[in-house]
C-alpha positions as CSV (number, residue, x, y, z in Angstrom):
1,M,-9.0,17.2,18.2
2,S,-7.9,18.4,21.6
3,M,-4.7,18.2,23.6
4,A,-6.1,15.5,25.3
5,H,-5.8,13.0,22.6
6,Q,-2.0,13.4,22.4
7,S,-1.8,13.3,26.5
8,N,-3.9,10.2,26.7
9,F,-2.5,8.4,23.9
10,R,-0.7,5.9,26.1
11,Q,-4.1,5.1,27.7
12,R,-5.9,4.6,24.5
13,F,-3.3,2.5,23.0
14,R,-2.8,0.2,26.1
15,A,-6.7,-0.2,26.2
16,G,-6.6,-1.6,23.0
17,E,-8.6,1.3,20.8
18,S,-8.6,0.9,17.3
19,L,-5.8,3.7,16.3
20,V,-4.5,4.8,12.9
21,G,-1.2,6.6,12.1
22,S,1.2,7.3,9.6
23,F,5.1,7.9,9.3
24,I,6.6,11.2,8.7
25,K,9.2,11.0,6.2
26,T,9.6,14.8,5.4
27,P,11.3,16.9,7.9
28,T,8.8,19.6,7.8
29,A,5.5,20.7,9.9
30,H,2.9,20.6,7.1
31,S,2.4,17.1,6.5
32,I,1.9,16.5,10.4
33,E,-0.6,19.5,10.6
34,I,-2.6,17.9,7.8
35,L,-2.6,14.4,9.0
36,G,-3.4,15.6,12.4
37,G,-6.1,18.1,11.4
38,I,-7.7,15.5,9.4
39,G,-7.8,13.2,12.3
40,F,-5.1,10.7,12.3
41,D,-4.6,9.4,16.1
42,F,-0.9,9.8,15.9
43,V,2.2,10.3,13.6
44,V,5.4,8.5,13.8
45,I,8.5,10.9,12.8
46,D,10.9,8.7,11.4
47,E,14.2,9.5,12.4
48,E,15.7,5.9,11.4
49,H,15.0,6.2,7.8
50,A,14.4,9.9,6.8
51,P,16.3,13.0,7.1
52,F,15.4,14.1,10.4
53,D,17.7,16.0,13.1
54,R,16.8,17.1,16.3
55,V,16.0,20.6,15.4
56,A,13.6,19.0,12.6
57,I,12.2,16.6,15.3
58,D,11.6,19.3,17.6
59,T,9.7,21.2,15.2
60,G,7.4,18.0,14.1
61,L,6.7,17.5,17.7
62,L,5.6,21.0,18.1
63,A,3.1,20.8,15.0
64,A,1.7,17.4,16.6
65,R,0.8,19.3,19.6
66,A,-0.5,22.2,17.7
67,V,-3.0,19.8,16.1
68,G,-3.5,17.5,18.9
69,T,-2.3,14.2,17.4
70,A,0.2,12.2,19.3
71,G,3.7,12.3,18.3
72,I,5.6,9.1,18.4
73,V,9.0,9.2,17.2
74,R,10.9,6.5,15.6
75,V,14.3,6.8,16.9
76,A,17.6,6.1,14.7
77,E,19.1,3.9,17.4
78,P,17.9,3.1,21.3
79,S,20.9,4.8,22.9
80,P,19.7,6.7,26.2
81,S,20.7,9.9,24.6
82,R,18.4,9.6,21.7
83,L,15.7,8.2,23.6
84,L,16.0,11.4,25.9
85,S,16.4,14.0,23.4
86,V,13.0,13.0,21.6
87,L,11.3,12.7,25.1
88,D,12.5,16.3,26.3
89,D,11.3,17.4,23.2
90,G,7.6,16.5,24.1
91,A,7.2,13.2,22.1
92,A,4.0,11.3,23.3
93,G,6.1,8.2,23.0
94,V,9.0,6.3,21.2
95,L,9.1,3.5,18.5
96,V,12.6,1.4,19.1
97,P,14.0,-0.4,16.2
98,H,15.4,-3.8,16.6
99,V,14.5,-4.7,20.1
100,S,15.8,-8.4,19.6
101,S,16.5,-9.5,23.4
102,V,15.3,-9.1,26.6
103,E,18.2,-7.1,27.8
104,K,17.8,-4.6,25.1
105,A,13.9,-4.0,25.9
106,K,14.9,-3.6,29.7
107,A,17.4,-0.9,28.4
108,V,15.0,0.8,26.6
109,V,12.3,1.0,29.2
110,S,14.8,2.1,31.8
111,A,15.9,4.9,29.5
112,C,12.4,6.0,29.0
113,R,11.2,6.0,32.7
114,Y,12.1,8.1,35.6
115,R,10.8,6.1,38.7
116,G,12.1,2.5,38.2
117,G,14.3,3.5,35.3
118,S,17.1,5.9,34.7
119,R,16.0,8.7,32.5
120,G,18.0,11.7,32.9
121,F,16.0,14.6,34.7
122,S,15.1,17.9,33.3
123,N,12.2,19.9,33.5
124,S,13.3,23.0,31.4
125,P,12.3,21.4,28.0
126,R,8.9,21.3,26.4
127,A,8.4,18.1,28.0
128,G,8.3,19.9,31.3
129,G,6.5,23.1,30.2
130,Y,9.7,24.9,30.2
131,G,10.0,24.9,34.1
132,A,6.2,25.2,34.7
133,L,6.3,21.7,36.0
134,G,7.8,20.8,39.5
135,M,10.2,18.2,39.7
136,W,8.0,15.5,41.0
137,Q,4.9,16.8,38.9
138,H,7.1,16.3,35.8
139,V,8.4,13.2,36.9
140,E,4.7,11.7,37.6
141,A,3.2,13.3,34.1
142,Q,6.0,11.9,32.1
143,D,5.8,8.2,33.7
144,K,2.0,8.3,33.1
145,S,2.1,9.3,29.6
146,V,5.4,8.3,27.5
147,T,4.4,5.3,25.4
148,V,7.1,2.8,24.9
149,I,6.9,0.4,22.1
150,A,9.3,-2.1,20.8
151,M,9.8,-2.9,17.2
152,I,9.9,-6.6,16.8
153,E,11.7,-7.3,13.4
154,D,14.6,-9.8,14.1
155,P,13.8,-13.5,13.9
156,E,16.1,-13.9,17.4
157,A,13.4,-11.9,19.0
158,L,11.1,-14.6,18.4
159,D,12.7,-17.2,20.3
160,V,12.3,-14.5,23.6
161,I,9.2,-12.7,22.4
162,D,7.0,-13.8,25.6
163,E,9.7,-12.7,28.0
164,I,10.0,-9.4,26.2
165,V,6.5,-8.5,25.9
166,A,6.3,-9.5,29.9
167,I,8.7,-6.5,30.8
168,D,6.9,-4.0,33.1
169,G,7.2,-0.6,31.5
170,L,6.9,-1.7,27.8
171,D,3.9,-0.6,26.7
172,G,3.5,-2.6,23.5
173,V,5.1,-4.0,20.2
174,F,5.4,-3.2,16.6
175,I,5.7,-5.9,14.2
176,G,8.4,-5.0,11.7
177,R,7.5,-7.2,8.7
178,G,9.7,-5.7,6.4
179,D,12.9,-6.6,8.3
180,L,11.6,-9.9,9.6
181,S,10.8,-10.6,5.6
182,V,14.4,-9.4,4.7
183,A,16.1,-11.4,7.3
184,M,14.1,-14.8,6.9
185,G,14.8,-14.2,2.9
186,A,10.9,-14.1,2.2
187,E,9.5,-13.2,-0.9
188,S,7.3,-10.6,0.4
189,M,5.4,-9.6,4.0
190,S,2.4,-11.7,2.9
191,A,4.7,-15.1,3.0
192,R,3.6,-17.5,5.2
193,A,6.9,-17.6,7.3
194,V,6.3,-14.0,7.9
195,Q,2.6,-14.5,8.6
196,S,3.2,-17.0,11.1
197,A,5.9,-14.8,12.9
198,S,3.3,-12.0,13.2
199,E,0.7,-14.3,14.6
200,R,3.3,-15.6,17.0
201,I,4.1,-12.0,18.2
202,I,0.5,-11.3,18.2
203,K,-0.3,-14.2,20.5
204,A,2.7,-13.4,22.9
205,A,1.5,-9.9,23.2
206,A,-2.2,-10.8,24.0
207,A,-1.1,-13.3,26.7
208,A,0.8,-10.4,28.5
209,G,-2.0,-7.9,27.9
210,K,-0.1,-5.9,25.6
211,P,-1.4,-4.1,22.4
212,V,0.2,-4.5,19.0
213,C,1.1,-2.1,16.2
214,I,1.3,-2.8,12.4
215,L,2.1,-1.3,9.2
216,V,-0.4,-2.3,6.8
217,G,-1.2,-1.5,3.1
218,S,-4.9,-1.3,3.0
219,I,-8.1,-1.5,5.0
220,A,-8.4,-4.8,4.0
221,E,-5.0,-5.9,5.5
222,A,-5.8,-4.0,8.6
223,A,-9.1,-5.6,9.0
224,T,-7.1,-9.0,8.9
225,F,-4.8,-8.1,11.4
226,A,-7.5,-6.6,13.8
227,E,-8.9,-9.9,13.6
228,L,-6.0,-11.5,14.8
229,G,-5.7,-8.9,17.4
230,A,-3.7,-5.8,16.2
231,S,-5.2,-2.6,17.4
232,A,-3.1,0.2,16.0
233,F,-2.3,0.7,12.6
234,I,0.3,2.6,10.5
235,V,-1.0,3.5,7.0
236,S,1.9,4.3,4.6
237,S,3.5,7.8,5.2
238,D,3.3,11.4,4.3
239,Q,5.2,10.9,0.9
240,G,3.7,7.6,0.2
241,L,0.2,9.2,0.8
242,M,1.1,12.0,-1.4
243,R,2.5,9.7,-4.1
244,Q,-0.9,7.8,-4.1
245,A,-3.0,10.9,-4.5
246,A,-0.7,12.2,-7.0
247,G,-0.5,9.0,-9.1
248,K,-4.4,9.0,-9.4
249,V,-4.4,12.7,-10.3
250,I,-2.2,12.0,-13.4
251,T,-3.8,8.7,-14.5
252,D,-7.0,10.2,-14.3
253,F,-5.8,13.3,-16.1
254,R,-4.3,11.4,-19.0
255,R,-7.3,9.3,-19.3
256,M,-9.5,12.5,-19.8
257,A,-6.9,13.9,-21.9
258,G,-7.0,10.8,-24.2
259,N,-10.7,10.6,-24.3
260,P,-12.3,13.6,-26.5
261,Q,-16.0,12.8,-25.0
262,V,-14.8,13.2,-21.4
263,V,-13.1,16.6,-22.2
264,A,-15.9,17.6,-24.4
265,A,-18.1,16.9,-21.1
266,G,-15.9,18.8,-19.0
């Protein structure tokens, strides 16, 4: 994959291309290199639910650039300083938790955009090529490439979802079925209430011409949501994928060890 894959992620996402990514929970560069090298379109460095500090995020974003995958950061909180730090470090975009109102959505967009927004300027970090880009070159490049995705994961957000997705500068939404399930007291993410909420969000996004990203547990589940209109899919995490692969290895090994015919054949 080339660097063009990272720099045009926003264009591909907004165009509704089918994209696949995974959460990164381990604060090292290795899993990002592996997933990006395999061909994942993007990775989501998870500052909210994993032990990432700014240095670890910076290293992870460097790894994403090295293998040409888009490095998105799920920030721990939507403060302007937190958003600015990951964008300055070269994030291709941000995934912002608990965007539950129009006011929050507008504030997030403002913090991530120069023109029409309030993003603090500096072209000296990685995002500005360490000063290689002039002031307005940097402003234009960042406003063109930075992807802003709001996580819709609170029941109150459903009441104003049409207004949220219509906000200019918001590139798309992520359906947070886990938080929605807990908030609704649903038995699981596949409960009818959660499914209805997901369909409501997808319908609103489609009406506004905005793409939808969602976490899925299988290809079959991805296909179901693709039919509804979702186009970007987060599959598990680096730790989850390792656990799945390791679980299969140990299960297969124990099955082999308990079967003399299999051992003899080997």
